[in-house]
C-alpha positions as CSV (number, residue, x, y, z in Angstrom):
1,M,234.6,115.3,102.6
2,T,233.1,118.8,102.7
3,K,230.5,119.4,105.4
4,P,227.6,121.9,104.9
5,M,227.2,125.1,106.8
6,G,224.1,126.8,108.0
7,P,222.5,129.6,106.1
8,I,224.2,133.1,106.3
9,P,221.4,135.6,107.6
10,P,219.8,137.4,104.7
11,E,221.0,140.8,105.7
12,F,224.6,139.5,105.0
13,A,224.1,136.7,102.5
14,R,223.3,139.1,99.6
15,Q,226.5,141.1,100.0
16,K,229.4,140.9,97.7
17,D,233.2,141.3,98.2
18,M,234.0,142.8,101.6
19,L,231.4,142.2,104.4
20,T,229.7,145.3,105.8
21,I,228.1,145.4,109.3
22,A,226.1,148.5,110.3
23,G,227.6,150.5,107.5
24,Q,231.2,149.6,108.1
25,S,233.5,147.0,106.6
26,A,234.6,144.1,108.6
27,A,238.2,145.3,108.1
28,D,237.3,148.7,109.6
29,W,235.6,147.1,112.6
30,L,238.9,145.2,113.4
31,A,241.3,148.1,112.5
32,G,243.3,149.0,115.6
33,R,242.1,145.9,117.5
34,D,244.6,143.4,118.7
35,G,242.2,140.5,118.5
36,P,238.7,139.3,117.5
37,A,235.5,141.3,118.0
38,F,231.8,140.7,118.1
39,V,229.9,143.3,116.2
40,Y,226.2,143.8,116.6
41,D,223.9,145.6,114.1
42,A,221.4,147.8,116.0
43,A,219.2,148.1,112.8
44,I,218.8,144.3,112.5
45,V,217.7,144.2,116.2
46,A,215.2,147.0,115.6
47,A,213.9,145.3,112.5
48,R,213.3,142.1,114.4
49,V,211.4,144.0,117.1
50,A,209.2,145.6,114.5
51,R,208.5,142.3,112.8
52,F,207.4,140.9,116.2
53,R,205.2,144.0,116.8
54,A,203.4,143.4,113.5
55,A,202.9,139.7,114.1
56,F,201.8,140.0,117.8
57,P,200.0,143.4,118.1
58,S,198.4,142.6,121.5
59,I,201.4,141.0,123.2
60,D,204.1,142.7,125.3
61,L,207.7,141.9,124.3
62,H,210.2,141.1,127.0
63,Y,214.0,140.7,126.3
64,A,215.7,137.8,128.0
65,I,219.1,139.5,128.5
66,K,220.9,136.2,129.1
67,A,221.1,136.0,125.3
68,N,223.3,139.1,125.1
69,P,223.8,141.4,128.1
70,F,226.2,143.9,126.4
71,Q,225.4,147.2,128.0
72,P,225.1,149.4,124.8
73,L,222.7,146.8,123.4
74,L,220.6,146.8,126.6
75,D,220.5,150.6,126.5
76,A,219.2,150.4,122.9
77,M,216.7,147.7,123.8
78,A,215.2,149.8,126.5
79,G,213.5,151.9,123.8
80,L,212.2,148.9,121.9
81,V,210.9,146.4,124.3
82,D,208.3,146.4,127.1
83,G,210.4,144.7,129.8
84,F,213.5,142.7,130.7
85,D,213.9,139.2,132.0
86,V,217.0,138.6,134.2
87,A,218.4,135.6,135.8
88,S,220.9,136.9,138.4
89,A,221.6,140.0,140.5
90,G,224.4,140.8,138.0
91,E,221.9,141.0,135.2
92,L,219.5,142.9,137.3
93,A,222.1,145.6,137.9
94,K,222.5,146.0,134.2
95,V,218.9,146.9,133.6
96,A,217.9,148.5,136.9
97,G,218.1,152.0,135.7
98,L,216.6,151.6,132.2
99,G,213.1,152.4,133.1
100,R,211.4,149.2,132.0
101,P,209.7,146.5,134.1
102,V,212.0,143.7,135.1
103,S,211.2,140.0,136.0
104,F,213.7,137.8,137.7
105,A,213.6,134.0,137.0
106,G,215.9,131.1,137.7
107,P,216.3,128.5,140.5
108,G,218.6,128.9,143.4
109,K,218.1,132.7,144.0
110,R,220.2,133.7,147.0
111,D,218.7,135.7,149.8
112,A,220.8,138.8,148.8
113,E,219.3,138.5,145.2
114,L,215.7,138.1,146.6
115,T,216.4,141.2,148.8
116,A,217.7,143.3,145.9
117,A,214.8,142.3,143.6
118,I,212.1,143.1,146.3
119,E,213.8,146.4,147.1
120,A,213.9,147.3,143.4
121,G,210.2,146.4,142.8
122,V,211.1,143.6,140.4
123,T,208.7,140.7,139.8
124,L,210.2,137.5,141.2
125,N,209.3,134.4,139.3
126,L,209.2,131.9,142.1
127,E,210.7,128.5,141.3
128,S,209.8,126.6,144.4
129,E,207.7,126.8,147.6
130,G,210.8,127.2,149.6
131,E,211.8,130.3,147.6
132,A,208.3,131.7,148.1
133,T,208.7,131.2,151.8
134,R,212.1,133.0,151.8
135,A,210.8,135.8,149.6
136,L,207.8,136.5,151.9
137,A,210.0,136.5,155.0
138,I,212.4,139.0,153.4
139,A,209.6,141.2,152.2
140,D,208.0,141.2,155.7
141,R,211.4,142.2,157.3
142,L,211.7,145.0,154.7
143,G,208.1,146.2,155.1
144,H,207.4,145.7,151.4
145,S,204.6,144.0,149.5
146,P,206.6,141.8,147.1
147,R,205.7,141.4,143.5
148,L,205.6,137.7,143.0
149,A,204.8,135.5,140.1
150,V,204.8,131.7,139.9
151,R,206.9,130.0,137.4
152,V,205.0,126.9,136.3
153,N,206.6,123.6,135.3
154,P,204.0,122.9,132.7
155,D,202.6,119.4,132.0
156,V,203.3,120.0,128.3
157,E,206.6,120.3,126.3
158,L,207.5,122.3,123.3
159,R,208.0,119.6,120.5
160,G,211.1,119.9,118.4
161,S,212.7,122.4,120.7
162,G,216.5,122.4,121.1
163,M,216.2,122.6,124.9
164,K,213.0,121.3,126.7
165,M,212.1,123.0,129.9
166,G,208.6,121.5,130.7
167,G,206.7,118.3,130.7
168,R,209.1,116.5,132.9
169,P,210.8,116.7,136.4
170,S,212.7,119.9,136.5
171,P,214.5,122.3,138.7
172,F,212.7,125.1,136.8
173,G,209.3,126.1,138.1
174,I,206.7,124.5,140.3
175,D,204.7,121.5,139.1
176,A,201.3,122.6,137.8
177,V,199.4,120.5,140.2
178,R,200.9,122.5,143.2
179,V,200.5,125.9,141.7
180,P,196.9,126.8,142.8
181,A,197.6,126.2,146.5
182,L,200.7,128.4,146.3
183,V,198.9,131.2,144.6
184,R,196.2,131.2,147.3
185,D,199.0,131.3,150.0
186,L,200.7,134.2,148.3
187,V,197.5,136.2,148.0
188,A,196.6,135.5,151.6
189,A,200.1,136.6,152.8
190,G,199.5,140.0,151.2
191,A,201.9,139.6,148.3
192,D,201.3,141.6,145.0
193,W,200.7,138.4,142.9
194,R,201.6,139.2,139.3
195,G,200.6,136.0,137.5
196,F,202.3,133.0,135.8
197,H,205.5,132.5,133.9
198,I,205.2,129.3,131.7
199,Y,208.2,128.3,129.7
200,A,208.2,125.0,127.8
201,G,211.3,125.1,125.6
202,S,213.7,127.0,123.4
203,Q,215.2,127.1,119.9
204,A,212.1,125.8,118.2
205,L,211.7,126.3,114.4
206,D,208.4,124.4,113.9
207,P,205.6,127.0,113.9
208,Q,202.9,124.4,114.5
209,A,204.8,123.1,117.6
210,I,204.9,126.6,119.0
211,I,201.2,127.2,118.1
212,D,200.2,124.0,119.9
213,T,202.3,124.8,122.9
214,Q,200.9,128.3,123.2
215,A,197.3,127.0,123.0
216,A,198.1,124.4,125.7
217,T,199.8,127.2,127.8
218,L,196.6,129.4,127.6
219,A,194.4,126.5,128.6
220,L,196.9,125.7,131.5
221,A,196.9,129.3,132.7
222,A,193.1,129.3,132.8
223,R,192.8,126.1,134.5
224,L,195.3,127.2,137.2
225,A,193.6,130.5,137.7
226,E,190.2,128.8,138.1
227,E,191.6,126.4,140.6
228,A,193.4,129.1,142.5
229,G,190.4,131.4,142.5
230,H,192.5,134.4,141.3
231,A,192.8,135.8,137.7
232,P,196.5,136.5,136.8
233,P,197.4,140.1,135.9
234,L,200.0,138.7,133.5
235,V,200.9,135.5,131.8
236,N,204.3,135.2,130.4
237,L,204.0,132.7,127.7
238,G,207.8,132.1,127.4
239,G,209.2,132.2,124.0
240,G,211.3,129.5,122.4
241,F,211.6,131.1,119.0
242,G,214.5,129.6,117.1
243,V,216.8,130.8,114.5
244,P,218.3,128.7,111.6
245,Y,221.9,127.8,112.6
246,F,222.6,124.7,110.5
247,A,222.1,123.3,107.0
248,G,218.5,122.3,106.4
249,D,217.1,124.7,109.1
250,R,214.3,126.9,107.9
251,P,213.5,130.3,109.5
252,L,210.5,130.3,111.9
253,D,207.3,131.6,110.4
254,I,206.4,134.0,113.3
255,E,203.5,135.5,111.3
256,A,201.7,132.1,111.4
257,V,202.4,131.8,115.1
258,G,201.2,135.3,115.8
259,A,197.9,134.8,113.7
260,A,197.2,131.6,115.8
261,L,197.9,133.3,119.1
262,E,195.7,136.3,118.3
263,Q,192.9,134.0,117.4
264,G,193.4,132.0,120.7
265,L,193.4,135.2,122.8
266,A,190.1,136.4,121.1
267,A,188.5,133.1,122.4
268,R,190.2,132.9,125.7
269,P,188.4,131.8,128.9
270,A,186.6,134.6,130.8
271,I,189.0,134.4,133.8
272,L,191.8,135.6,131.5
273,G,189.7,138.4,130.1
274,D,191.7,141.2,131.8
275,T,195.0,139.4,131.7
276,R,197.9,140.9,129.8
277,F,200.2,138.5,127.9
278,A,204.0,138.7,127.3
279,I,206.4,136.7,125.1
280,E,210.0,136.6,126.4
281,L,212.6,136.3,123.6
282,G,216.4,136.5,123.5
283,R,218.0,134.5,120.8
284,W,215.4,135.3,118.1
285,L,215.9,139.0,118.6
286,V,219.6,139.3,118.5
287,A,221.3,136.2,117.2
288,E,221.3,137.2,113.4
289,A,222.4,140.7,114.3
290,G,225.8,139.6,115.5
291,V,229.0,138.7,113.7
292,Y,232.2,137.3,115.3
293,L,235.3,138.6,113.4
294,A,238.7,137.0,113.8
295,R,241.9,137.1,111.8
296,V,243.8,134.1,110.2
297,I,247.0,133.7,112.2
298,D,248.3,130.7,110.4
299,R,247.6,128.2,107.6
300,K,248.9,124.7,107.7
301,E,248.5,121.3,106.1
302,S,248.3,118.1,108.1
303,G,247.4,114.6,106.8
304,G,245.8,116.0,103.7
305,E,243.7,118.4,105.7
306,T,244.0,122.3,105.5
307,F,243.6,124.3,108.6
308,L,243.0,128.0,109.0
309,I,244.0,128.9,112.5
310,L,242.4,132.0,114.0
311,D,243.3,134.4,116.8
312,G,240.1,133.4,118.7
313,G,238.0,130.3,119.0
314,L,235.7,128.6,121.5
315,N,237.0,130.8,124.2
316,H,235.0,133.5,122.6
317,Q,232.4,131.7,120.6
318,L,231.8,128.4,122.3
319,A,228.4,127.7,120.6
320,A,229.9,127.7,117.2
321,S,232.3,125.0,118.3
322,G,229.4,122.7,119.0
323,N,230.0,122.6,122.8
324,F,226.9,124.6,124.0
325,G,224.0,122.3,124.1
326,T,224.2,120.5,120.8
327,V,224.3,116.7,120.6
328,V,225.8,116.5,117.2
329,R,228.4,119.1,116.1
330,R,227.3,120.9,112.9
331,N,228.7,124.0,111.2
332,Y,227.4,127.5,111.9
333,P,227.5,129.8,108.8
334,L,230.9,131.4,108.3
335,A,232.7,133.3,105.4
336,L,236.0,135.0,104.4
337,A,235.0,138.6,105.0
338,H,236.7,139.9,101.9
339,A,235.1,137.4,99.6
340,M,231.4,137.5,100.3
341,G,229.5,135.8,97.4
342,A,232.8,134.3,96.0
343,E,232.7,130.7,94.8
344,P,234.5,128.2,97.2
345,V,237.7,126.6,95.8
346,E,238.9,124.6,98.8
347,T,237.8,122.6,101.8
348,V,239.4,123.7,105.1
349,S,238.8,123.4,108.8
350,V,238.7,126.7,110.7
351,V,240.1,126.4,114.2
352,G,241.0,128.6,117.2
353,P,244.3,129.0,119.1
354,L,243.4,126.8,122.1
355,C,245.3,123.6,122.8
356,T,242.2,121.4,122.6
357,P,240.6,119.5,119.6
358,L,237.3,121.0,120.7
359,D,238.4,124.4,119.4
360,R,237.0,123.9,115.9
361,L,234.7,126.5,114.5
362,G,234.3,125.2,111.0
363,D,234.7,121.5,110.2
364,R,235.8,120.8,106.6
365,V,233.9,123.7,105.2
366,A,234.1,125.0,101.5
367,L,235.5,128.4,101.2
368,P,237.4,130.7,98.8
369,A,241.2,130.6,99.2
370,G,242.1,131.8,102.6
371,A,245.4,133.2,103.7
372,V,247.1,134.6,106.8
373,G,245.7,138.0,107.6
374,D,242.3,137.3,106.2
375,I,239.3,138.0,108.4
376,V,236.9,135.1,109.0
377,A,233.2,136.1,109.9
378,I,231.1,133.7,111.9
379,F,227.5,134.6,111.7
380,L,224.6,134.2,114.3
381,A,227.0,135.4,116.9
382,G,224.6,138.0,118.5
383,A,223.2,135.5,121.1
384,Y,225.1,133.2,123.6
385,G,228.4,134.4,122.4
386,A,230.8,136.5,124.4
387,T,229.3,135.9,127.9
388,A,228.3,132.3,127.2
389,S,231.9,131.3,126.4
390,P,234.9,130.5,128.7
391,S,236.8,133.7,127.9
392,A,239.4,133.2,130.6
393,F,240.4,129.7,129.4
394,L,244.1,129.4,128.9
395,G,244.6,133.1,129.6
396,H,243.8,134.4,126.1
397,P,242.4,138.0,126.0
398,P,238.6,138.4,125.6
399,A,237.0,139.5,122.4
400,G,235.9,143.0,121.9
401,E,232.2,143.9,121.6
402,V,230.8,146.8,119.7
403,L,227.2,147.9,118.8
404,G,227.1,149.4,115.3
405,D,224.4,151.7,114.0
406,A,224.6,152.7,110.3
407,E,222.3,155.7,111.0
408,Q,224.8,157.3,113.4
409,P,228.0,159.1,112.2
């Protein structure tokens, strides 16, 4: 039985014959490469940023680099976004020289990471009272006034999100009931308190769920500020904007979300009157800009099923195999790169070269006839791809990465 695939992003879905990414054909992108590659289209990323700016004119945009920390992409992002969010010293090193404000989130920050962040003037999003104590002690030893924000574990969750990060016991953030006391302690200790980071969930496609969560987040930020007795300079509202990976998914209406948030900010409580607001996005900005390209190495029949075996698999694109946070495995959109727009004529399973049955990138999908040497394109590969996959598994070589820009020669 054929299983459905998710929708190919519109920038690619309307193409015919050979797939083109950033002005070059898929075949050209793989020419001279001994293996698969991720290709990212800079113009698609820039268009996403422009769309965000139009929908959220008064909101700062921060890029969560965990989604894709490819250095040329980060270099391009520096001219597009208002700040970066990092989750390790390694990520901090990638953006430290790009001239944008940086915030550092994530539990379990080591003392060396706290030290590096404080010395660099990075805003630390504190995840616990213990982390706050260590950060203050390190700053005192260094003679710095640390830039500290409080990550709040909110008492609300983002309905319909793929990964919930609030409204329950969590290693992320500090329970809302304990936040006001911590803010007072930070200010009393002489820290440069930077505000709140409130992140409720990710991969949400329901605009009303995001609207409701953002309204609750604004109310929570105002309540915590009142109880603490200090207005926050910045409230990071999180993000959670999803993209349509699977059959039946619909693109998020960010214009509806933006209109509702602008109305909410216009009527915000007085204690937030001088507060700046940011939204932190990763996946929504870059996922649809990326395509994973791999060659068909073998074609075989087994038990009435046809397999196209590629030279790369879950070792490069774990998420497409269904092993990165999904409960039920479903098919990402994929295509034969030379036959965009062609009618399917057979049902095949697209698998990688690893010796595990988990290495299945397309499960009984309908495609035009595929042969050895063909290029398979797996879409929505711009986020949580190369660095979120076990690239060293079984000793296969890593995939290449390249940022394409059709406006450059």
